[in-house]
C-alpha positions in Angstrom: 6.1 13.0 23.7 2.8 14.7 24.7 0.0 14.6 22.2 -2.6 17.2 21.6 -6.0 15.5 22.1 -7.8 17.8 19.8 -5.3 17.2 16.9 -5.5 13.5 17.5 -9.3 13.5 17.5 -9.3 15.5 14.2 -6.8 13.2 12.6 -8.7 10.1 13.7 -11.9 11.7 12.4 -10.5 12.4 9.0 -9.3 8.8 8.6 -12.5 7.4 10.0 -14.5 9.4 7.4 -12.3 8.0 4.6 -12.3 4.4 5.8 -16.0 4.3 6.7 -17.5 6.4 3.8 -15.2 8.0 1.2 -13.5 4.7 0.3 -16.9 3.3 -0.7 -17.7 6.1 -3.2 -17.5 4.9 -6.8 -15.6 7.9 -8.0 -11.8 7.9 -8.2 -11.7 11.7 -8.4 -13.5 12.1 -5.0 -11.4 9.4 -3.3 -8.2 10.8 -4.7 -9.1 14.4 -3.8 -9.8 13.3 -0.2 -6.7 11.3 0.1 -4.4 14.1 -1.2 -6.1 17.2 0.2 -7.5 16.0 3.5 -5.2 13.1 4.5 -2.0 14.4 2.8 -1.3 11.2 1.0 1.0 11.8 -2.0 -0.5 10.4 -5.2 1.5 10.4 -8.5 -0.1 11.1 -11.8 -2.4 8.3 -13.0 -2.3 6.4 -9.7 -5.5 4.5 -8.8 -6.7 3.7 -5.3 -9.7 1.5 -5.7 -12.8 1.1 -3.5 -12.7 -0.4 0.0 -9.0 0.4 0.8 -8.3 1.1 4.5 -5.5 3.6 5.1 -3.9 4.8 8.4 -1.0 7.2 8.9 -0.2 10.1 6.7 3.3 9.0 5.7 2.3 7.3 2.4 3.6 8.0 -1.1 2.1 6.3 -4.1 4.0 6.7 -7.4 2.7 7.5 -10.8 0.5 4.9 -12.6 0.5 2.6 -9.5 -2.6 0.6 -8.7 -3.9 -0.1 -5.2 -6.6 -2.6 -5.9 -9.8 -3.0 -3.8 -9.8 -3.9 -0.1 -6.1 -3.3 0.6 -4.7 -2.1 3.9 -1.9 0.5 3.9 -0.4 1.3 7.3 1.5 4.5 6.8 2.2 5.2 10.4 5.8 4.0 10.0 6.1 5.1 6.3 5.3 3.5 3.0 6.8 4.5 -0.3 5.3 2.8 -3.4 7.2 3.4 -6.6 5.8 3.9 -10.1 3.8 1.3 -12.1 3.4 -0.9 -9.0 0.5 -3.3 -9.1 -1.0 -4.2 -5.7 -3.7 -6.9 -6.1 -6.8 -7.1 -4.0 -6.7 -7.6 -0.2 -3.0 -7.0 0.3 -1.6 -5.7 3.5 1.4 -3.3 3.7 2.3 -2.8 7.4 4.9 -0.4 8.6 4.4 -0.4 12.4 5.1 -3.4 14.7 5.3 -4.1 18.4 8.7 -4.8 20.1 8.3 -8.3 21.5 11.1 -7.7 24.0 9.5 -4.5 25.3 7.9 -4.7 28.8 5.5 -1.9 27.8 4.5 -3.3 24.4 6.2 -0.5 22.6 5.8 0.1 18.9 8.5 0.1 16.3 8.1 2.2 13.1 9.9 0.5 10.2 9.3 2.0 6.7 8.3 -0.1 3.8 9.6 0.6 0.3 8.2 -1.0 -2.8 10.2 -0.4 -6.0 9.0 0.6 -9.4 7.2 -2.1 -11.4 6.8 -4.4 -8.3 3.8 -6.6 -8.2 2.0 -8.0 -5.1 -0.3 -10.9 -5.7 -3.7 -11.1 -4.0 -3.6 -11.2 -0.2 0.1 -10.8 0.0 1.4 -9.2 3.2 4.4 -7.0 3.3 5.8 -6.7 6.9 7.5 -3.7 8.5 11.0 -2.8 7.3 10.7 -4.7 4.0 12.2 -3.2 0.8 11.0 -4.8 -2.4 13.4 -4.1 -5.3 12.4 -2.9 -8.7 10.3 -5.4 -10.6 10.0 -7.7 -7.6 7.0 -10.0 -7.3 5.3 -11.3 -4.1 3.1 -14.3 -5.0 -0.5 -14.5 -3.9 -0.7 -15.1 -0.1 3.0 -14.5 0.4 4.1 -13.1 3.8 7.2 -11.1 3.0 9.2 -10.6 6.2 12.6 -9.8 4.6 13.7 -7.5 1.8 14.0 -8.9 -1.7 16.1 -7.9 -4.6 15.3 -6.4 -8.0 13.2 -8.8 -10.1 13.1 -11.5 -7.4 9.9 -13.6 -7.3 9.1 -14.6 -3.8 6.3 -16.8 -2.4 5.2 -18.6 0.7 5.0 -17.9 4.4 7.6 -16.7 5.2 8.3 -15.7 1.6 11.4 -17.2 -0.1 12.8 -16.6 -3.5 11.4 -19.0 -6.1 12.6 -17.3 -9.3 13.3 -14.1 -11.3 11.2 -11.9 -13.4 11.9 -10.5 -16.8 14.1 -7.4 -16.5 12.8 -5.6 -19.6 9.6 -4.1 -18.2 8.1 -1.4 -20.4 4.5 -0.9 -19.4 2.6 2.0 -17.8 -0.3 0.8 -15.7 -3.7 2.3 -16.2 -6.4 0.4 -14.3 -9.5 2.3 -13.5 -12.4 -0.2 -13.6 -16.0 1.1 -13.2 -17.4 1.1 -9.7 -16.3 -1.9 -7.7 -15.9 -4.3 -10.6 -13.2 -5.4 -13.0 -15.1 -3.9 -16.0 -13.2 -1.2 -17.8 -14.9 1.7 -19.7 -14.7 1.0 -23.5 
């Protein structure tokens, strides 16, 4: 597959501007406008992408009322679908592109990641390529999730293993828009 160097340069420039500058602006409306209009990221109503997030790849869908907390890394080159009311804590990584270890040319493998409605990723959790987290699933803080987990499963550790189950009667709608780069909410 041949690539157009001008198109590649323009795409890289658009992501560079977001990751280097726009992500640090303390205004959700500006960040969200850039994400949706310039980068083509699909943001559901009431979704919040906080300051300091690093995004790459245009194949990212973030559902309504989902929260991507500060300093997260979303690798949409292989595809990421984040459901509704998903809480992604600070400094999480969601990775959808990997290298094939058996490839003599260090080829890449795109493996989409799907995070179901009401899922919750604890701080610094890492979701690896090809993982599907079921509805209401929880990845504990620092978990390295290398395999898919079922609905309402709680997983933790490295590699993550099931340690319990979450309540199945989830009835909340997230709305988390703290002021600037703090955890202080407007009164």
